[in-house]
C-alpha positions, 0 to 999 in steps of 0.5 A: 318586786321591782320592774323587769328589764323590758319595763324599765327600758320602755319607761326610759325610752318613753321619757326620752321620746317625750323630752325630745318632743318637748325640746322640739315644740312638738315638731316630730321630725326634729324630735326624731332627728335628735334621738337619731331615729326616723319619723316613721319609727317615732310615730310608731313609738308614739302609737306604742306608748299611747301619747297624745300630742296637742298643739295650738297654732297662731294665725301664721301657723307658729306653735304657741301651745304644746302639750303631751299626755297619755291618750284617754281610753274609754272604759 
């Protein structure tokens, strides 16, 4: 049997958030703006979907590397 509506909606929402964060190179304020939500809501959803965001900065505080992955759980 297929996924229920809730699971499908959550999957779509998660993909949209990940895509927005990639387009914004990890800058959450830009990603939130592009999604039409507040930064607070975006942070809540990042936590809800257990996304791990990593960035590496240059000496001038410019993002030079960016990645998103599921948070690692102990178990």
